[in-house]
C-alpha positions in Angstrom: -7.8 11.8 12.2 -5.7 10.4 15.0 -2.1 9.4 14.3 0.9 7.9 16.1 4.4 8.9 15.3 6.6 5.9 14.6 10.2 6.8 13.8 9.1 10.2 12.6 6.3 9.0 10.3 2.7 9.8 11.2 0.6 6.6 10.9 -3.2 6.9 11.0 -5.2 5.0 13.6 -7.8 3.2 11.5 -9.4 -0.2 11.6 -9.9 -1.9 8.3 -13.6 -1.2 7.9 -13.0 2.5 8.9 -10.2 2.8 6.3 -12.3 1.4 3.5 -15.3 3.6 4.4 -13.1 6.7 4.5 -11.5 6.0 1.1 -14.9 5.1 -0.5 -16.3 8.4 0.8 -13.4 10.4 -0.6 -13.7 8.6 -4.0 -17.5 9.3 -4.1 -17.0 12.9 -3.2 -14.2 13.4 -5.7 -11.9 14.5 -2.8 -8.3 14.6 -3.9 -6.4 12.3 -1.5 -3.3 10.1 -1.5 -3.0 6.9 0.6 -0.2 4.5 1.3 1.1 2.1 3.9 4.1 1.5 6.0 5.7 -1.7 7.4 9.1 -2.3 9.1 10.9 -2.2 5.7 9.2 1.2 4.8 10.2 2.7 8.1 13.8 1.5 7.7 13.9 3.1 4.3 12.4 6.4 5.7 15.0 6.4 8.5 17.8 6.7 6.1 16.1 8.5 3.2 14.8 11.8 4.3 13.1 12.5 0.9 11.1 9.4 1.2 10.2 10.3 4.8 9.0 13.7 3.7 6.9 12.1 1.0 5.3 9.8 3.5 4.4 12.6 5.8 2.9 14.6 2.9 0.5 11.7 2.3 -3.1 12.2 3.4 -3.4 8.8 5.1 -0.8 6.2 6.1 -1.9 2.8 7.5 -0.1 0.0 9.2 0.8 -2.9 6.9 2.7 -5.1 9.3 2.4 -6.4 12.8 5.8 -4.8 13.7 4.2 -1.4 13.2 1.3 -2.3 15.4 3.6 -3.5 18.1 5.7 -0.3 17.8 2.6 1.8 18.4 1.9 -0.1 21.6 5.5 0.4 22.8 5.4 4.1 22.0 2.1 4.6 23.7 0.2 6.0 20.8 -3.3 5.4 19.6 -4.0 1.7 18.8 -3.2 0.5 15.3 -4.6 -2.5 13.4 -2.6 -4.5 10.8 -4.2 -3.8 7.5 -2.6 -5.7 4.6 -3.8 -5.6 1.0 -4.9 -9.2 0.9 -7.1 -8.4 3.9 -8.9 -5.5 2.3 -8.8 -5.9 -1.5 -11.9 -8.1 -1.9 -14.0 -6.1 0.6 -13.0 -2.9 -1.2 -13.9 -4.4 -4.6 -17.3 -5.4 -3.2 -17.9 -1.9 -1.9 -16.6 -0.3 -5.1 -19.0 -2.5 -7.2 -21.9 -1.3 -5.1 -20.9 2.3 -5.4 -20.0 2.0 -9.2 -16.6 3.4 -8.6 -14.2 3.4 -11.6 -10.8 1.7 -10.9 -7.5 2.0 -12.7 -4.7 -0.4 -11.9 -1.0 0.6 -12.5 1.0 -2.2 -11.0 3.2 -5.2 -11.3 5.3 -6.8 -14.1 4.0 -7.1 -17.7 1.2 -9.7 -17.7 0.6 -9.7 -13.9 -1.9 -6.9 -14.0 -4.0 -8.6 -16.7 -4.3 -11.7 -14.6 -5.2 -9.6 -11.5 -7.9 -7.8 -13.5 -9.3 -11.1 -14.9 -9.4 -12.6 -11.4 -11.2 -9.6 -9.9 -13.7 -9.1 -12.6 -14.5 -12.9 -12.5 -15.3 -12.6 -8.8 -16.9 -9.2 -9.0 -18.7 -9.0 -12.4 -20.0 -5.5 -11.7 -16.6 -4.1 -10.7 -15.6 -1.2 -13.1 -11.9 -1.7 -13.8 -11.7 0.9 -16.5 -8.0 0.6 -17.3 -4.7 -1.1 -16.4 -1.0 -1.0 -17.2 2.1 -2.6 -15.8 4.2 -0.6 -13.3 7.2 -0.4 -15.6 6.9 3.0 -17.3 9.1 4.8 -19.8 8.4 8.4 -20.9 5.9 7.4 -23.6 4.0 4.9 -21.5 3.8 7.3 -18.6 2.2 9.9 -20.8 -0.2 7.3 -22.2 -1.2 6.1 -18.7 -1.8 9.6 -17.4 -4.0 10.4 -20.4 -5.8 7.0 -20.0 -6.6 7.7 -16.4 -8.1 11.1 -17.4 -10.1 9.7 -20.3 -11.6 6.8 -18.3 -12.6 9.1 -15.4 -11.1 6.8 -12.9 -12.1 7.5 -9.3 -9.4 5.3 -7.7 -5.9 4.7 -9.0 -4.0 1.8 -7.5 -0.2 2.2 -7.9 1.8 -0.9 -7.2 5.5 -0.3 -7.7 6.9 -1.0 -4.2 8.4 1.5 -1.8 9.8 4.1 -2.2 9.3 4.1 -6.0 5.5 4.3 -5.9 5.4 7.2 -3.5 8.1 9.0 -5.6 6.1 8.4 -8.8 2.8 9.5 -7.2 4.4 12.7 -5.8 6.1 13.5 -9.1 2.8 13.2 -11.1 0.1 13.9 -8.6 -0.9 17.2 -10.3 -1.3 15.3 -13.6 -3.2 12.4 -12.0 -6.9 13.1 -12.5 -8.2 10.3 -10.2 -9.3 11.7 -6.9 -7.9 8.8 -4.8 -4.4 7.7 -5.5 -3.4 4.6 -3.5 0.1 3.1 -3.2 -0.4 -0.7 -2.7 3.0 -2.3 -3.3 3.0 -6.0 -4.5 -0.8 -6.4 -3.8 -1.7 -7.3 -7.4 1.0 -10.0 -7.5 -1.1 -11.7 -4.8 -4.4 -11.0 -6.6 -2.9 -12.5 -9.8 -1.8 -15.6 -8.0 1.9 -14.9 -8.6 2.6 -14.8 -4.8 1.3 -17.7 -2.7 -0.8 -16.8 0.3 0.6 -17.0 3.8 -0.5 -20.1 5.8 -3.0 -19.0 8.4 -1.1 -20.5 11.3 2.1 -18.6 10.4 0.1 -15.4 10.2 -1.5 -16.1 13.5 2.0 -16.4 15.0 3.0 -13.2 13.4 5.5 -15.0 11.2 4.4 -13.8 7.8 7.9 -12.5 7.3 9.3 -16.0 7.6 6.9 -17.3 4.9 8.0 -14.4 2.6 11.6 -15.3 3.3 11.0 -19.0 2.5 9.2 -18.2 -0.8 11.8 -15.7 -2.0 15.0 -16.1 0.0 17.3 -14.3 -2.5 15.0 -11.4 -2.9 13.9 -11.0 0.8 16.9 -12.1 3.0 18.2 -8.6 3.5 14.8 -7.1 4.2 14.0 -9.6 6.9 17.3 -11.0 8.3 18.9 -7.6 8.4 15.9 -5.2 8.3 13.9 -6.7 11.1 16.7 -6.5 13.7 17.5 -3.0 12.5 13.9 -1.9 12.9 13.9 -3.2 16.5 17.2 -1.4 17.2 15.9 1.9 15.9 12.7 1.5 17.8 14.3 0.7 21.2 16.9 3.4 20.6 14.0 5.9 20.2 12.4 4.6 23.4 15.6 4.8 25.4 17.2 8.0 24.0 14.4 9.8 22.1 16.7 9.8 19.0 
C-alpha cells in the first residue's frame, strides 16, 4: 500500500473504487482493519495533538477527504491522491454491500439523525443489511449496549461518525471490544445521508470551494475551522517544504 507523508501523517494513495474494493474485501474476509480520513482540519489537529497523530498513524488505512490534502501531496511530491468524501462513496458502497450481503452497524450523529439516515438508505437499497444503529452520544451504559449489539448482530462493518479526533479516540479505546472486522471513522457523513446537511452545489465543488459552502451554511460552527484553519494549514505545509520542519 503506497502512502504519502503529509505533516507526519501517512495518507494512502487510493482511488475511490480501489478504496471500496479493498474495504469490501477486508469485510468479506473478516480481516480486522480500521479506516479513517484526513482533511486540512484533521491535519491541523494532528500537528498540535501528538496523541491524535499517533492514533492516525496506527490506523490501517487513511484516505484524503479534502482537496487541500490532494494539493499537498502534489506539492510534497508523493504518490497521487484522489479526493474521496463520504457523499462520493456512501451510495456506491451501499450498492456493493447489498450485493455482498454485508452487515452494517451505524454509530453516528445526534439522536434522531441516524434513524433518518437508516430510513433513507434502506429505502434506496432495500437489500442493504443495516443490522443496528445508535446515535454517537454515548454514556457508560449505552457504550456497553452498543458494543454488545455489534457483537450480537455479527456486523461486518461498523461506521463511527463522531467527528475528529473523538471518533478515532473512541475506536482506539474500544477496538479490542469491537467485534466488527472493519471499523470506519466517517465524521458527519450520516448528517448528509439523513438530509440534515445540504449538499454542496456542483459548481462550488468544481472550483474547490466546498469549504466556502460549509462556512455559509454554518458560519458560527465553522468560521474558525476555515478562516483560521485553512491559512494555518497552508503555513504549516509551506514551512515543511521550505525548512523540513
